[in-house]
C-alpha positions as CSV (number, residue, x, y, z in Angstrom):
1,M,-22.2,-44.2,-88.4
2,G,-18.9,-43.0,-89.1
3,E,-16.4,-42.0,-86.5
4,H,-16.3,-38.4,-85.4
5,T,-13.1,-36.7,-84.3
6,V,-13.6,-34.3,-81.5
7,K,-11.2,-31.4,-81.4
8,K,-10.5,-29.5,-78.4
9,I,-10.2,-25.8,-79.1
10,H,-8.0,-23.6,-76.7
11,P,-8.7,-20.0,-76.8
12,V,-5.6,-17.8,-77.6
13,P,-5.4,-14.7,-75.6
14,D,-5.6,-11.5,-77.4
15,G,-2.6,-9.4,-77.1
16,N,-4.8,-6.2,-76.8
17,I,-6.6,-7.6,-73.9
18,I,-3.5,-8.5,-71.9
19,K,-2.3,-4.9,-72.5
20,S,-5.5,-3.5,-71.3
21,L,-5.5,-5.6,-68.1
22,S,-2.0,-4.6,-67.4
23,H,-2.7,-1.0,-67.8
24,H,-5.6,-1.2,-65.3
25,L,-3.7,-3.4,-62.7
26,G,-0.6,-1.3,-62.9
27,P,2.9,-2.3,-62.7
28,P,3.9,-5.3,-60.4
29,Q,4.3,-4.2,-56.9
30,T,7.4,-4.9,-54.7
31,K,7.4,-5.3,-51.0
32,T,8.3,-2.2,-49.0
33,K,10.7,-2.3,-46.1
34,S,9.3,0.7,-44.3
35,G,6.8,-1.3,-42.3
36,F,9.3,-3.8,-41.3
37,S,11.8,-1.0,-40.1
38,C,8.9,0.6,-38.1
39,C,8.2,-2.7,-36.3
40,K,11.9,-3.3,-35.8
41,C,12.4,0.2,-34.2
42,I,9.5,-0.1,-31.8
43,C,10.8,-3.6,-30.7
44,W,14.2,-2.1,-30.0
45,S,12.6,0.8,-28.1
46,L,10.5,-1.6,-25.9
47,C,13.6,-3.7,-25.3
48,A,15.7,-0.8,-24.3
49,L,12.8,0.5,-21.8
50,I,12.5,-3.0,-20.3
51,T,16.2,-3.1,-19.8
52,L,16.4,0.4,-18.3
53,I,13.5,-0.5,-15.9
54,I,15.3,-3.8,-14.9
55,I,18.6,-2.0,-14.4
56,L,16.9,0.9,-12.3
57,G,15.1,-1.8,-10.2
58,A,18.1,-3.7,-9.5
59,T,20.0,-0.5,-8.6
60,I,17.4,0.4,-6.2
61,G,17.3,-2.9,-4.6
62,I,21.0,-3.0,-4.1
63,L,21.0,0.5,-2.6
64,Y,18.1,-0.6,-0.2
65,I,20.1,-3.6,0.9
66,V,23.4,-1.9,1.3
67,F,22.1,1.3,3.1
68,K,18.8,0.0,4.8
69,P,17.1,3.4,4.7
70,K,15.0,4.6,7.6
71,V,12.6,7.5,7.9
72,P,13.9,10.3,10.2
73,R,12.0,10.6,13.5
74,Y,10.9,13.9,15.0
75,S,9.3,15.1,18.2
76,V,8.0,18.3,19.7
77,D,9.5,18.7,23.0
78,R,8.5,22.1,24.3
79,L,6.3,25.0,23.3
80,T,6.4,28.6,24.6
81,I,4.5,31.6,23.6
82,S,6.3,34.9,23.6
83,Q,3.5,37.0,22.5
84,L,-0.3,36.6,22.0
85,T,-1.9,39.9,21.5
86,L,-5.0,41.4,20.5
87,N,-4.3,44.5,18.4
88,L,-6.2,47.7,18.1
89,D,-7.6,46.5,14.7
90,L,-8.9,43.4,16.4
91,S,-6.2,41.2,14.6
92,L,-4.4,38.6,16.8
93,Y,-0.6,38.4,16.7
94,A,1.0,35.3,17.8
95,R,4.6,34.4,18.2
96,F,5.4,30.9,19.3
97,N,8.8,29.1,20.0
98,V,9.0,25.4,19.4
99,Q,11.6,23.0,20.3
100,I,12.0,20.1,17.8
101,T,14.2,17.0,18.2
102,A,15.3,15.4,14.8
103,I,16.8,12.0,14.9
104,N,18.5,10.4,11.9
105,P,18.6,6.6,12.7
106,N,20.5,5.7,9.5
107,K,24.1,4.4,9.8
108,K,25.1,5.3,6.2
109,I,22.7,8.0,5.2
110,G,23.3,11.8,5.8
111,I,20.5,14.5,5.4
112,F,20.8,18.0,4.1
113,Y,18.0,20.2,5.2
114,Q,17.4,22.7,2.4
115,K,16.0,26.3,2.1
116,G,12.2,26.5,1.6
117,S,10.9,24.6,4.6
118,H,7.5,25.7,6.1
119,L,6.1,25.0,9.6
120,S,2.8,26.3,10.8
121,V,0.8,26.0,14.0
122,W,-3.0,25.7,13.6
123,Y,-6.0,25.8,15.9
124,K,-8.6,23.7,14.2
125,N,-8.9,25.2,10.7
126,T,-7.2,28.5,11.7
127,N,-3.5,29.2,11.1
128,L,-1.9,30.9,14.2
129,C,1.7,31.4,13.0
130,Q,4.4,30.0,10.7
131,G,8.1,29.7,10.4
132,S,10.8,27.6,8.9
133,L,13.7,25.4,9.8
134,P,17.4,26.5,9.5
135,I,19.5,25.1,6.9
136,F,21.8,22.4,8.2
137,Y,23.3,18.9,7.6
138,Q,22.5,16.0,9.9
139,G,25.0,13.1,9.9
140,Q,24.5,9.5,10.4
141,L,23.1,8.4,13.7
142,N,22.7,12.0,14.8
143,K,20.3,13.7,17.2
144,T,19.8,17.4,16.7
145,V,17.6,19.7,18.8
146,I,16.0,22.6,16.8
147,H,14.6,25.8,18.0
148,V,12.1,27.4,15.6
149,A,10.4,30.7,15.9
150,L,7.1,31.1,14.4
151,A,5.0,34.3,14.1
152,G,1.6,35.2,12.4
153,Q,-1.2,37.5,12.4
154,N,-4.9,36.7,12.0
155,Q,-7.6,39.3,11.0
156,Y,-10.3,37.5,13.0
157,G,-8.5,38.2,16.3
158,R,-11.4,38.8,18.6
159,T,-13.3,35.7,17.6
160,L,-10.2,33.5,17.7
161,M,-9.2,34.9,21.0
162,A,-12.6,34.1,22.6
163,A,-12.6,30.5,21.2
164,L,-9.0,30.0,22.7
165,Q,-10.1,31.3,26.0
166,E,-13.1,29.2,26.1
167,Q,-11.2,26.1,25.1
168,Q,-8.5,26.8,27.7
169,Q,-11.1,26.5,30.6
170,T,-11.0,22.7,29.7
171,G,-7.3,22.5,30.2
172,R,-6.9,20.8,26.7
173,I,-6.2,22.8,23.7
174,P,-5.7,20.9,20.5
175,L,-3.0,22.3,18.1
176,D,-1.6,20.9,14.8
177,L,1.9,21.4,13.8
178,K,2.3,21.0,10.0
179,V,5.7,20.4,8.5
180,N,6.9,20.5,4.9
181,V,10.7,20.3,4.5
182,P,12.7,19.9,1.4
183,V,15.9,17.7,2.1
184,K,18.5,16.0,0.1
185,I,19.7,12.4,1.0
186,Q,23.4,11.5,0.9
187,L,24.2,7.7,0.4
188,G,28.0,7.7,1.2
189,N,29.5,10.1,-1.2
190,L,26.5,10.2,-3.5
191,K,23.9,13.0,-3.1
192,L,20.5,11.9,-4.4
193,I,17.7,14.2,-5.8
194,K,15.6,16.4,-3.4
195,V,12.8,15.0,-1.6
196,R,10.3,16.3,0.9
197,V,9.7,15.5,4.5
198,L,5.8,15.9,5.1
199,G,4.4,15.5,8.7
200,K,1.7,16.6,11.1
201,C,2.0,16.5,14.9
202,L,-1.2,16.7,17.0
203,L,-0.4,18.5,20.3
204,I,-2.6,18.8,23.4
205,V,-1.6,21.8,25.6
206,D,-3.0,23.0,28.8
207,R,-3.0,26.7,28.0
208,L,-2.0,29.4,25.4
209,S,-0.8,32.2,27.6
210,A,2.3,34.4,26.9
211,N,5.2,34.1,29.4
212,Y,3.8,31.0,31.0
213,K,5.0,27.5,31.0
214,I,3.0,25.5,28.7
215,S,2.6,21.8,29.4
216,I,2.3,19.4,26.5
217,K,-0.1,16.7,27.7
218,A,0.0,14.6,24.6
219,T,1.6,14.4,21.2
220,S,1.3,12.3,18.1
221,C,3.3,12.8,15.1
222,K,3.3,11.2,11.5
223,F,6.0,11.8,8.9
224,R,6.7,10.3,5.4
225,L,8.9,11.2,2.4
226,K,7.6,12.4,-0.8
227,L,9.6,12.5,-4.1
C-alpha cells in the first residue's frame, strides 16, 4: 500500500458567529469600585466606634480612680403628724412632717438637688401623702438635715382609718417612704448629666396620731443611682 498523508484540518471561526456571540454576551465588563468603597466606609465606621468606646471607657475609668465616687446615704430620723382627719365626705386628709439626714461621703464630688423630686408615704398599697425636697447644693463630705412636709387626701378615708386604728393596736405600723430625686453630680469644676436618686425606706412606727410623739421602732433604707 502506498503511504497516505494525513492532514489535520483546523476549523476557521466564522466572523458572523463571533459577532453574534459578542452581541449576546454584551460589552466586556469592568470592575466597579462601589462595593469596595462601601466596605471601606463600614470598616472606617466600625473602627471609629470602637475607638470611641475605648476612649469613653478609659475616661470613665480615670474619673472613677481619681474621684472614687460613693452613693449618698440617707436616713429618716423623725416623723410627726400635724393632721390626720376624716372629712365629712369620708375622705382622709393627712399631713406628715419628715426629718431626713442626707450625707455626701465623697471628698471630691458635690451634689445639686434639682427641681422635680417626689417623696411619698404609703401604708401597704395606699398612698397617704406626698411632697418634695427643696432645691439645694450639698458639698463634699457634707451632712444636711432636711425637713419635708407631705400632704395628701384619700377618698377611702373610713376604710383606711379603720385599718390604721386596728394596726395601731399592735404598736407596729409599717410605712413605706418612696424617694425619687433628680440630681446633678459635680466632679471638681465639671457638672455631669442629670441622674436620679431612687430609694425606699421601710419604717415601723408605734402610732399614727396627730400631735403625739411618734416613735420609729425600726428603719431600713435602700438607695441607688439611675442614669
